N, C-alpha and C positions, 0 to 999 in steps of 0.2 A: 760485129764482134771483132773483125779485123781492125777496125778503127780504134776500138777501145783497148786492144792489145798491142797496138803499135808502140814500139820502143820499150815494151815490158817483157820481162822474163817470166815464163810459166814454170812454177815449181810445184810439183805434186805434193800433197800432204804427206804421203809416205816417204818423201825425200827430204822433208824439212830438217830432221835431226842431223843427217849427214851434211846437208847444205849449210846449216848454221855452224857446224864444226869446220867446214872447208872454206867458206866465203864470208865476206862482210856484207850480209844482206841489207844492213841499214844504209849501205852506200849505193844500192841499185834499186831500180823501180821494178818490183816483182809482184806477182799475183798468184793466188791459189784458189782452188775450188774444192768444196767439200759437200758431202751429203750428211744430213743429220741421221746417224744410225742408232742413236740412243739418247733419250731425254730423261733426266732425273726430275722427279716431282719438285717444284719450286721449294726452296728452303729459306730459313731466316738466319741471319747472323745474330750474335749475342746482343747487338744493339738494335735489333728489330728490322734491319734492312733485308728485304726479300731479294733472292737471286735465283737464277736458273743455271743448270749445267747441261751442256750439250756435248755429245761425243761425235766428232766429225771424222769422216773417212773418205778416201778417194776411190774406193771400191777396187783398188789394185791389190792391196794386201790388208785383209780384214784385221790382222793383228797389229797394224800400225794405225794409230788414231791420235787426234788432238782433242783435248778437253777444252771447251770454251766456256768461260764463266761470264754470265750476263748480269750486270748490276744496273741500278738506277733506271733512267729513261729507256735504255736499250732493253732491259728486262721487261719493263711495263709495256713496251711497244711490241715485243716479239715472243713473249713467253708462250703464246698459244700456237706458234708455228708448228706444223705437223712434222713428225718424224718422217724421213724420206725426202724432205725438201732439200733442194740444192741451194 
């Protein structure tokens, strides 16, 4: 893990909103971790494309979360991932 994190900045999911406001994150190499705390049943768009929605949290502040929308190949490959997965 130390090798993978070398020269990268860890930003907690609960800090993302404030970090986006204060820093230009597109200019730095950063990483975050999240736990799937809620999954919505896969849905379809008006044109028939199926997608998933996951709610991710860092378990620091359960009121702060990120919604992740999965489309296309990512949806097909990961829609069965269990809630509670990191």
